[in-house]
C-alpha positions as CSV (number, residue, x, y, z in Angstrom):
1,X,0.0,0.0,0.0
2,X,2.9,2.3,0.8
3,X,4.3,1.7,-2.7
4,X,1.1,2.9,-4.4
5,X,1.1,6.1,-2.3
6,X,4.8,6.8,-3.2
7,X,4.1,6.2,-6.9
8,X,0.9,8.4,-6.8
9,X,2.8,11.2,-5.0
10,X,5.7,11.0,-7.4
11,X,3.4,11.3,-10.4
12,X,1.5,14.2,-8.8
13,X,4.8,16.1,-8.1
14,X,6.2,15.3,-11.5
15,X,3.1,16.6,-13.2
16,X,3.3,19.9,-11.2
17,X,6.9,20.4,-12.2
18,X,6.1,19.5,-15.8
19,X,3.2,22.0,-16.0
20,X,5.5,24.7,-14.5
21,X,8.2,24.0,-17.1
22,X,5.7,24.1,-20.0
23,X,4.4,27.4,-18.7
24,X,7.9,28.9,-18.5
25,X,8.7,27.7,-22.0
26,X,5.5,29.2,-23.4
27,X,6.1,32.5,-21.7
28,X,9.5,32.7,-23.4
29,X,8.1,32.4,-26.9
30,X,7.5,35.6,-28.9
31,X,4.0,36.4,-30.3
32,X,3.5,36.3,-34.1
33,X,3.6,39.5,-36.1
34,X,1.3,40.6,-38.8
35,X,2.2,43.1,-41.5
36,X,-0.5,45.1,-43.2
37,X,0.2,46.9,-46.4
38,X,-1.6,49.5,-48.5
39,X,-0.3,49.8,-52.0
40,X,-1.5,52.2,-54.7
41,X,-0.9,50.2,-57.9
42,X,-0.5,52.0,-61.2
43,X,0.0,48.9,-63.5
44,X,-2.1,46.0,-62.1
45,X,-1.0,43.3,-64.5
46,X,2.8,44.0,-64.4
47,X,2.5,44.4,-60.6
48,X,1.0,40.9,-60.3
49,X,3.3,39.1,-62.8
50,X,6.6,40.9,-62.4
51,X,6.8,42.5,-58.9
52,X,4.7,40.3,-56.6
53,X,6.7,37.1,-57.2
54,X,9.9,38.9,-56.3
55,X,8.5,40.2,-53.0
56,X,7.0,36.9,-52.0
57,X,10.3,35.2,-52.7
58,X,12.2,37.8,-50.6
59,X,9.9,37.7,-47.7
60,X,9.6,33.9,-47.5
61,X,13.4,33.6,-47.7
62,X,13.7,35.9,-44.6
63,X,11.3,33.9,-42.4
64,X,10.4,30.2,-42.8
65,X,7.2,30.9,-40.9
66,X,6.0,33.6,-43.4
67,X,2.4,33.2,-44.6
68,X,0.2,35.2,-47.0
69,X,-3.1,35.8,-45.3
70,X,-4.7,38.3,-47.8
71,X,-3.4,39.8,-51.0
72,X,-5.4,42.2,-53.0
73,X,-8.9,40.7,-52.4
74,X,-12.2,42.5,-52.1
75,X,-12.3,45.0,-49.3
76,X,-15.5,46.0,-47.5
77,X,-15.8,49.0,-45.2
78,X,-17.3,48.1,-41.8
79,X,-16.8,51.5,-40.2
80,X,-15.3,54.6,-42.0
81,X,-14.0,54.9,-45.5
82,X,-12.7,51.8,-47.3
83,X,-9.1,52.0,-48.5
84,X,-8.8,53.0,-52.1
85,X,-5.6,50.9,-52.6
86,X,-4.6,47.3,-52.7
87,X,-4.4,45.7,-49.2
88,X,-2.1,42.8,-48.2
89,X,-1.8,41.0,-44.9
90,X,1.2,38.8,-44.1
91,X,2.0,36.7,-41.0
92,X,5.5,36.3,-39.6
93,X,7.0,34.2,-36.9
94,X,7.6,37.2,-34.7
95,X,8.2,41.0,-34.9
96,X,12.0,40.5,-35.3
97,X,11.5,38.3,-38.4
98,X,9.0,40.8,-39.9
99,X,11.3,43.8,-39.5
100,X,14.3,41.8,-40.8
101,X,12.4,40.6,-43.8
102,X,11.5,44.2,-44.9
103,X,15.1,45.3,-44.2
104,X,16.6,42.5,-46.2
105,X,18.6,43.3,-49.3
106,X,16.5,41.0,-51.4
107,X,13.3,42.8,-50.4
108,X,14.8,46.2,-51.0
109,X,15.9,45.2,-54.5
110,X,12.4,43.9,-55.2
111,X,10.8,47.0,-53.8
112,X,12.9,49.4,-56.0
113,X,11.8,47.3,-59.0
114,X,8.2,47.5,-57.9
115,X,8.2,51.3,-57.7
116,X,7.7,51.2,-61.5
117,X,4.2,49.6,-60.9
118,X,3.0,51.3,-57.8
119,X,3.5,54.9,-56.6
120,X,2.6,54.6,-52.8
121,X,3.5,51.9,-50.3
122,X,2.5,51.9,-46.7
123,X,3.4,48.9,-44.5
124,X,3.1,48.5,-40.7
125,X,3.5,45.6,-38.4
126,X,1.5,44.7,-35.3
127,X,2.2,42.0,-32.7
128,X,-0.4,39.3,-32.4
129,X,-1.6,37.5,-29.3
130,X,-0.3,34.2,-28.0
């Protein structure tokens, strides 16, 4: 009978320590980052075929966790004026990866190429929740 109590107590204490360790590890992870972009495109076809693939390649090379969530789809105003420009929404592993992706040489080269097809770019990043 004493052996069963010892085993039960050991399992209980082990689960408490395990839960604490998992909580600490989770607290150390960084929240994801989302980049929202507004782009005023002047040449839609060339933008899609020539510029967009370069940007997607540059951003995905900078962060293996990069995902395209929205890209130029229909926009509906819920409150206030709808944006008159193209909207994109990208997800990154964390804020550090997002900033590094947009500061990468590959992205900057693509961006300078893309300025032939769009005249205004506005991008900002927001941290997500964990």
